[in-house]
N, C-alpha and C positions, 0 to 999 in steps of 0.2 A: 264183540267178544261174547262168549257163550257163558251162560251160568256156570257150566262145568269148569271152565278155566278159571272163572272168579273164584269159585269155592275151593279149587285146589291151589289157589294163589300162584298160578303159572303165568309167567309173563307171556303176553301173546307175541306172536311173530310179527315184526314190523321192520321195514327198511330204514327206519330212523336210527341214527347213532348219538347216544349221549355224549357230550363234550365235557371232559373232566380233566383239567390240566394236571400234570404230574406233580405230586407234592401238595395238592390242594386237599383240605379236608372234605370228605364226602357229604354232600348236602342231604338233609333228611326231608323227604316229602317233596322234593323239586328237583330239577336238574339246572345245572349252571348254564348249559347250552345244549341245542339239539341242531343235528343236521339231517336234512330230509331232501328227497327228490320226489316230484310228482305233482298232482293236481292240488292246488291250494283251496282250501275251504275257509271262509272267514265267518265266524259266528259273532254277531252283534251282541252287545251287553245283555245279558239275561238276569232276571231277578227271581226271587223266590215265589212267584205266583204260578197257579196251575193253568191249564189250557184255556180256562174261561176267564183268566186274568183276576183271579181271586186268591188272596192269601189263606192258606189253610193252617199256617202257624206263624207265631210271632217270636219264636226263638231263633237265635242265629243259626245253629246247626241244623235246624229243620228247614230253614230258607236256603242254606247252602245245598242240602241235599236235593231240594226241589229245582234249585238254579242248576245244579249239575245235571239233574234228569232233563231238564228243557234243553241244555246244551247237546246232550246224547241224542235227543229226539231230532234236533236240527241236523245233527251229524248223519243220522240215519237217512235223512232225506237226500243226502249227497252220496249215499252208499259208503259212509265212513262210520267209525266207531271211536270210542274213547282212546284206543291205542294209536290212532292217528293224530291226536292233539300234540303239537309241538311247543305251543306257548299259550299261557293264560295270564291274563291281568285281573286281579281280584280288587274291587274297591269296597271297602267296608266303613261303616260309620264310627266304629269305636275300636281302636287297636287293643285297648285293655280287654274289652269283652271278646275280641277275637282271640287273643292270647289265652284268656280263661277258659275258652271253649275248645281248645285245640284238639283235645282227646275225642270229643264228640264230633268236631268238624272232620278230624282224620277217619273216623269211622264212617261218616256219611260220604266221604271222598271215596275210600275204598270200596264201599258198597256200590257206588255208582261207576266210578272210573277204573276200578280195579288197582293193580299195582303198578300202573303206568304214571310216571312222574315227569311231566315235561318241564321246560323251563317256565318260571313263574315269577311274578311280582305281586305284592300285596300293598295296597295304597290306602291310607286313611283319608277320607273326604268328609266335608262338613255336611253334605246332604246328597240325596239321590232323588230323581225326579218323582219317583212314586213314594209317597209319605210313609207308607208301611214297610218299604223295602229296607232290609238291614244289610244287603250285600248285593253286588252286581259283579258279574264275571264276564268277560270278554275272552274268546278263544280263538286259535288259528290252528287248523289241522292240515296235514299234507297226506294225501291219499296215493298210494302207488299208482303209476300209469299202468 
């Protein structure tokens, strides 16, 4: 997605279809389901460190931003972008801290991923492999053939 599309808050063109059953309340910041056809890209769990495997921040929203930037960089290697993500699973250490940071996390998400909201799950875990990590995110994208 180009910076122009992000700044205008224009939804990028994508062959994906959001699945929203009739009568269900519209989810905020995620989709209940996505339908897509094409080449599948699997992004392994990413954490909030930079390309040199160093943490530049120790706050949750900052690590979310870096984690999402890492995902976008990997997608780029496959010729994909944030608009191709169909599902994400977030692993957080503290759901209360996550809930208290939703405004900042949302801003970091929109700055990195735009206004594309795939199917998502957030899971609280007791720990992550890297001691300084506060979040880990795994993603799957489908790129049109």
